[in-house]
ZABA-529449 format. One record per residue (C-alpha): x, y, z; residue in one letter. Coordinates in steps of 0.2 Angstrom, whole numbers, plus 5000, padded with zeros to 4 digits. Layout:
N
SITE_east_north_up_r
SITE_X_Y_Z_a
...
END
This chain:
423
SITE_east_north_up_r
SITE_4986_5160_4867_m
SITE_4981_5162_4885_a
SITE_4992_5156_4899_k
SITE_4989_5153_4917_q
SITE_4997_5142_4931_y
SITE_4983_5130_4932_l
SITE_4976_5127_4950_t
SITE_4961_5118_4957_d
SITE_4955_5135_4962_q
SITE_4956_5143_4945_f
SITE_4948_5129_4936_l
SITE_4933_5128_4949_r
SITE_4929_5147_4946_n
SITE_4933_5148_4927_e
SITE_4917_5146_4917_g
SITE_4922_5150_4899_g
SITE_4911_5165_4897_n
SITE_4900_5157_4884_g
SITE_4913_5153_4872_k
SITE_4927_5140_4869_r
SITE_4943_5144_4876_v
SITE_4960_5135_4879_e
SITE_4972_5140_4893_i
SITE_4989_5134_4893_y
SITE_4999_5128_4909_d
SITE_5013_5139_4913_k
SITE_5027_5142_4927_h
SITE_5021_5152_4942_d
SITE_5034_5167_4945_i
SITE_5034_5177_4962_d
SITE_5030_5195_4956_p
SITE_5041_5202_4970_e
SITE_5057_5191_4968_t
SITE_5054_5186_4950_q
SITE_5059_5169_4955_r
SITE_5051_5152_4949_l
SITE_5038_5146_4963_k
SITE_5029_5132_4954_r
SITE_5032_5123_4938_k
SITE_5019_5121_4925_g
SITE_5021_5108_4911_v
SITE_5024_5115_4894_k
SITE_5011_5109_4881_g
SITE_4997_5105_4894_l
SITE_4981_5114_4892_l
SITE_4964_5115_4898_v
SITE_4950_5117_4886_r
SITE_4933_5125_4893_i
SITE_4918_5123_4882_t
SITE_4903_5135_4880_k
SITE_4894_5124_4893_a
SITE_4909_5126_4905_g
SITE_4915_5108_4903_n
SITE_4933_5106_4906_k
SITE_4946_5094_4897_y
SITE_4964_5092_4898_f
SITE_4975_5090_4882_y
SITE_4993_5090_4878_f
SITE_4999_5098_4863_n
SITE_5015_5091_4854_y
SITE_5024_5090_4838_w
SITE_5028_5073_4828_h
SITE_5036_5071_4812_n
SITE_5033_5090_4809_g
SITE_5015_5090_4813_k
SITE_5006_5098_4828_a
SITE_4995_5085_4838_k
SITE_4983_5085_4853_k
SITE_4982_5071_4865_y
SITE_4966_5071_4876_k
SITE_4971_5068_4894_i
SITE_4954_5068_4902_g
SITE_4940_5077_4911_d
SITE_4941_5089_4926_y
SITE_4937_5086_4940_p
SITE_4938_5067_4936_d
SITE_4957_5070_4934_i
SITE_4964_5083_4945_g
SITE_4978_5096_4939_i
SITE_4992_5086_4948_s
SITE_4987_5070_4939_e
SITE_4986_5079_4922_a
SITE_5003_5086_4925_r
SITE_5010_5069_4928_e
SITE_5001_5061_4913_i
SITE_5007_5075_4902_a
SITE_5025_5073_4908_r
SITE_5024_5055_4903_k
SITE_5017_5059_4886_i
SITE_5031_5072_4884_k
SITE_5044_5059_4888_a
SITE_5037_5047_4875_q
SITE_5037_5061_4861_v
SITE_5056_5064_4866_n
SITE_5059_5046_4862_e
SITE_5051_5048_4845_g
SITE_5034_5039_4850_i
SITE_5018_5047_4844_d
SITE_5006_5044_4861_p
SITE_4991_5048_4850_q
SITE_4995_5034_4837_a
SITE_4998_5022_4852_e
SITE_4982_5026_4859_k
SITE_4973_5022_4843_n
SITE_4982_5006_4843_k
SITE_4975_5001_4860_r
SITE_4957_5007_4855_k
SITE_4959_4995_4840_q
SITE_4965_4980_4850_a
SITE_4954_4965_4846_p
SITE_4951_4955_4861_d
SITE_4951_4963_4879_p
SITE_4959_4954_4892_q
SITE_4948_4944_4904_t
SITE_4949_4943_4922_f
SITE_4956_4926_4923_k
SITE_4970_4932_4911_e
SITE_4974_4947_4923_l
SITE_4973_4937_4938_a
SITE_4986_4925_4931_e
SITE_4997_4939_4927_e
SITE_4995_4947_4944_f
SITE_4998_4930_4952_t
SITE_5015_4929_4942_e
SITE_5022_4946_4943_k
SITE_5015_4953_4960_y
SITE_5011_4939_4972_l
SITE_5031_4934_4973_p
SITE_5034_4951_4981_t
SITE_5023_4946_4996_l
SITE_5028_4936_5011_r
SITE_5022_4918_5010_e
SITE_5006_4920_5021_k
SITE_5000_4935_5012_t
SITE_5004_4927_4996_r
SITE_4994_4911_5000_k
SITE_4979_4921_5006_e
SITE_4978_4932_4990_y
SITE_4980_4915_4980_k
SITE_4965_4908_4989_r
SITE_4954_4922_4987_i
SITE_4958_4924_4968_i
SITE_4956_4905_4964_d
SITE_4940_4903_4975_t
SITE_4932_4919_4977_e
SITE_4935_4929_4961_l
SITE_4940_4919_4946_t
SITE_4925_4908_4946_p
SITE_4914_4922_4947_k
SITE_4922_4936_4935_l
SITE_4935_4924_4926_g
SITE_4927_4924_4909_k
SITE_4922_4944_4909_y
SITE_4934_4956_4899_p
SITE_4941_4967_4913_i
SITE_4935_4982_4903_k
SITE_4917_4977_4905_d
SITE_4916_4972_4924_i
SITE_4905_4984_4933_t
SITE_4902_4991_4950_p
SITE_4886_4981_4950_n
SITE_4894_4965_4947_q
SITE_4907_4967_4961_i
SITE_4893_4972_4972_i
SITE_4884_4957_4968_s
SITE_4899_4946_4971_l
SITE_4903_4954_4987_l
SITE_4884_4955_4994_d
SITE_4884_4935_4992_a
SITE_4899_4935_5005_k
SITE_4893_4948_5016_a
SITE_4874_4944_5018_y
SITE_4874_4924_5013_g
SITE_4869_4910_5023_k
SITE_4884_4914_5034_k
SITE_4885_4932_5034_p
SITE_4904_4937_5033_a
SITE_4906_4956_5030_p
SITE_4924_4957_5036_v
SITE_4929_4944_5023_m
SITE_4919_4953_5010_a
SITE_4930_4968_5014_n
SITE_4945_4958_5012_r
SITE_4939_4951_4996_i
SITE_4935_4969_4990_r
SITE_4954_4975_4995_a
SITE_4962_4960_4985_r
SITE_4951_4964_4970_l
SITE_4954_4983_4970_s
SITE_4974_4978_4972_k
SITE_4972_4968_4955_i
SITE_4963_4982_4946_f
SITE_4976_4994_4951_n
SITE_4989_4982_4944_f
SITE_4979_4983_4928_a
SITE_4979_5002_4929_i
SITE_4998_5002_4931_d
SITE_4999_4992_4915_r
SITE_4988_5003_4905_r
SITE_4975_4989_4903_l
SITE_4961_5000_4911_i
SITE_4958_5018_4914_d
SITE_4949_5017_4931_s
SITE_4946_5005_4946_n
SITE_4928_4999_4947_p
SITE_4930_4994_4966_v
SITE_4933_5012_4971_e
SITE_4914_5014_4968_k
SITE_4909_5001_4980_v
SITE_4908_5004_4998_s
SITE_4915_4994_5012_k
SITE_4903_4983_5023_y
SITE_4899_4987_5041_k
SITE_4904_4973_5054_k
SITE_4890_4963_5063_t
SITE_4887_4966_5080_k
SITE_4885_4948_5083_q
SITE_4894_4932_5078_g
SITE_4912_4929_5074_k
SITE_4915_4940_5059_d
SITE_4919_4955_5069_v
SITE_4934_4965_5066_e
SITE_4939_4975_5082_q
SITE_4943_4993_5080_k
SITE_4962_4995_5082_r
SITE_4968_5008_5095_n
SITE_4987_5004_5096_r
SITE_4999_5017_5098_y
SITE_5017_5016_5103_y
SITE_5025_5019_5120_k
SITE_5041_5028_5122_p
SITE_5052_5012_5122_e
SITE_5044_5006_5106_e
SITE_5045_5023_5097_i
SITE_5064_5022_5101_q
SITE_5066_5004_5095_n
SITE_5056_5009_5079_l
SITE_5066_5025_5075_w
SITE_5082_5014_5076_e
SITE_5074_5003_5062_h
SITE_5069_5017_5052_f
SITE_5087_5024_5053_d
SITE_5094_5008_5047_n
SITE_5081_5006_5032_w
SITE_5087_5012_5014_s
SITE_5079_5028_5007_e
SITE_5067_5034_5004_p
SITE_5058_5022_5015_t
SITE_5067_5026_5031_g
SITE_5063_5045_5029_s
SITE_5045_5042_5024_v
SITE_5042_5031_5040_l
SITE_5050_5045_5050_k
SITE_5039_5058_5042_m
SITE_5024_5048_5047_l
SITE_5028_5049_5065_l
SITE_5033_5067_5064_i
SITE_5018_5074_5055_t
SITE_5004_5061_5058_g
SITE_4998_5062_5041_q
SITE_4991_5048_5031_r
SITE_5003_5036_5022_k
SITE_4998_5038_5004_t
SITE_4997_5057_5006_e
SITE_5015_5057_5012_t
SITE_5022_5046_5000_m
SITE_5016_5057_4986_q
SITE_5023_5073_4994_m
SITE_5029_5084_4980_k
SITE_5044_5097_4981_w
SITE_5032_5109_4972_d
SITE_5019_5106_4987_d
SITE_5032_5112_5000_i
SITE_5033_5132_5003_r
SITE_5043_5138_5018_g
SITE_5038_5128_5032_d
SITE_5021_5123_5025_v
SITE_5016_5107_5015_w
SITE_5001_5109_5004_t
SITE_4992_5092_5002_i
SITE_4982_5095_4986_p
SITE_4963_5094_4986_a
SITE_4963_5078_4973_e
SITE_4975_5069_4986_l
SITE_4967_5072_5001_a
SITE_4955_5060_5008_k
SITE_4942_5073_5011_n
SITE_4946_5081_4994_k
SITE_4950_5097_5002_e
SITE_4967_5106_5001_e
SITE_4976_5102_5018_h
SITE_4991_5114_5025_l
SITE_5003_5105_5036_v
SITE_5016_5115_5046_p
SITE_5032_5107_5046_l
SITE_5042_5108_5062_s
SITE_5061_5109_5061_p
SITE_5063_5090_5063_m
SITE_5052_5087_5048_a
SITE_5061_5100_5038_l
SITE_5078_5092_5042_e
SITE_5071_5075_5035_i
SITE_5065_5084_5018_i
SITE_5082_5092_5017_e
SITE_5091_5076_5019_e
SITE_5081_5069_5004_m
SITE_5086_5083_4992_r
SITE_5102_5077_4986_p
SITE_5094_5061_4984_i
SITE_5077_5066_4975_t
SITE_5079_5084_4971_g
SITE_5080_5081_4953_e
SITE_5062_5072_4953_t
SITE_5045_5079_4957_d
SITE_5043_5068_4972_y
SITE_5051_5071_4989_v
SITE_5051_5052_4992_f
SITE_5053_5046_4974_c
SITE_5051_5028_4970_s
SITE_5069_5020_4969_p
SITE_5062_5008_4955_k
SITE_5051_5019_4944_e
SITE_5057_5034_4935_d
SITE_5049_5050_4943_n
SITE_5035_5041_4952_a
SITE_5030_5041_4970_p
SITE_5033_5027_4982_m
SITE_5018_5015_4982_k
SITE_5021_5002_4996_w
SITE_5029_5000_5014_l
SITE_5024_4982_5014_t
SITE_5042_4975_5013_r
SITE_5047_4988_5028_a
SITE_5032_4983_5039_r
SITE_5034_4964_5038_v
SITE_5053_4966_5041_t
SITE_5051_4978_5056_i
SITE_5037_4965_5063_q
SITE_5050_4951_5062_e
SITE_5065_4960_5067_k
SITE_5060_4973_5079_s
SITE_5052_4972_5097_k
SITE_5036_4978_5090_v
SITE_5030_4963_5082_s
SITE_5012_4971_5078_d
SITE_5021_4986_5069_f
SITE_5008_4995_5056_r
SITE_5013_5012_5048_p
SITE_4995_5018_5052_h
SITE_4998_5016_5070_d
SITE_5011_5030_5068_l
SITE_4997_5042_5065_r
SITE_4987_5036_5079_r
SITE_5003_5038_5091_t
SITE_5005_5056_5086_v
SITE_4987_5060_5089_a
SITE_4988_5051_5106_t
SITE_5003_5061_5112_y
SITE_4997_5077_5106_m
SITE_4981_5074_5116_a
SITE_4992_5071_5131_k
SITE_5002_5086_5128_l
SITE_4986_5096_5129_g
SITE_4982_5100_5110_v
SITE_4964_5105_5109_d
SITE_4953_5091_5101_r
SITE_4948_5103_5086_t
SITE_4966_5108_5082_v
SITE_4971_5090_5083_l
SITE_4956_5087_5070_g
SITE_4963_5101_5059_k
SITE_4980_5093_5060_i
SITE_4975_5076_5055_l
SITE_4962_5083_5043_n
SITE_4949_5073_5051_h
SITE_4932_5081_5050_k
SITE_4922_5072_5063_s
SITE_4937_5075_5076_l
SITE_4939_5093_5071_a
SITE_4920_5095_5074_g
SITE_4917_5102_5056_d
SITE_4900_5103_5051_d
SITE_4894_5111_5034_q
SITE_4895_5128_5041_v
SITE_4910_5128_5051_t
SITE_4919_5119_5036_a
SITE_4915_5135_5024_i
SITE_4920_5148_5037_y
SITE_4934_5139_5046_d
SITE_4944_5130_5032_r
SITE_4959_5140_5032_h
SITE_4960_5144_5051_g
SITE_4971_5137_5065_y
SITE_4987_5139_5056_e
SITE_4996_5146_5071_d
SITE_4988_5133_5083_e
SITE_4993_5119_5072_k
SITE_5011_5125_5070_r
SITE_5012_5126_5089_q
SITE_5005_5109_5091_a
SITE_5017_5101_5078_m
SITE_5031_5110_5087_n
SITE_5026_5104_5103_r
SITE_5025_5086_5097_w
SITE_5042_5087_5088_s
SITE_5050_5093_5104_h
SITE_5042_5078_5113_k
SITE_5048_5066_5101_l
SITE_5066_5072_5103_k
SITE_5065_5070_5121_q
SITE_5059_5053_5119_i
SITE_5073_5048_5106_l
SITE_5087_5057_5117_e
SITE_5081_5048_5133_e
SITE_5088_5032_5123_k
SITE_5104_5040_5118_e
SITE_5106_5045_5137_t
SITE_5103_5027_5143_k
SITE_5115_5020_5130_i
SITE_5130_5033_5137_h
SITE_5126_5029_5155_k
SITE_5128_5011_5151_i
SITE_5143_5013_5141_g
END
């Protein structure tokens, strides 16, 4: 029985050599120290066919019988996602549940849920978590734009082409409204993600539908946001981050310290941190390429403060509501900070733009800045440089991150100095 700590690089390069093989996931041990570096999941395996196709399975025992649960195809499902699914299956087995039998029951369900039924459940369970203004806008879009067009269809049967047709009518109709089409698209995507969380469907058809470009003429134009925060605003925001419950407060601080994307940061795993480097896996990164983020002492301090709180889970910023799952939303924090701080237009994404702006002011080279933000166009990557330069600039990135960390500390200490002077 072949064993290997499964990685994207290994799976990409492994071809099966003309015969079917099964390779089990195992722990990664440092050969020099003999210490555990990364945890595999016992029972998880990848099957590689003669043709080179790869499928994830989970092996388990139930009532004295060996069973195999198919998780999905690689690379449609990445190794991190496969491990996460395998852990959930393992938890079911430990509770005496047969996951494969449950899966078969779902397949035999007589009537798939319609979009109208899904929308009603979404309205009942999700909308109450939103502020009133946002809730009303969701309800309006569901009642006037979505349910009349999609309501009668089973959610499993709704295709990207149906969605494109619905959105095109809004974007290119008698009164072209591409921005509103994008907003409808966003709300619809949220509803399908809600269905995925409840195991009603396996994938979100909206993800295969592109956003619409804004018109150059007319009122339906969404201005490109270029907001970044001044020192006084940073001080005010940090105070609110400090007073927020964990792990939300630390996530917001990490966004301002590292300048990384919100979703990638919220899904940071303990296994992804090695020394002072955080590795964002390819399947999680926006450009689908592994991204290395040097961590300043300020960032490492935040992470270590989380260890007593979430150290027994997989995620540094583990959800306080779900067992061993990452945080998914910062909506409540965003709304509250807008209402109670002096930064009434606060958005978490502006923290990323703030980091980029200050780094540029500090003289960080544009290419290095692009590498830090994992932004290809800013880094100047083309197809050639992307191949030969993928793992470069680590020293330059680390210097830039430390430079920004030092500047951020100065900004925060200036407020402390002012407070002491007044006192």
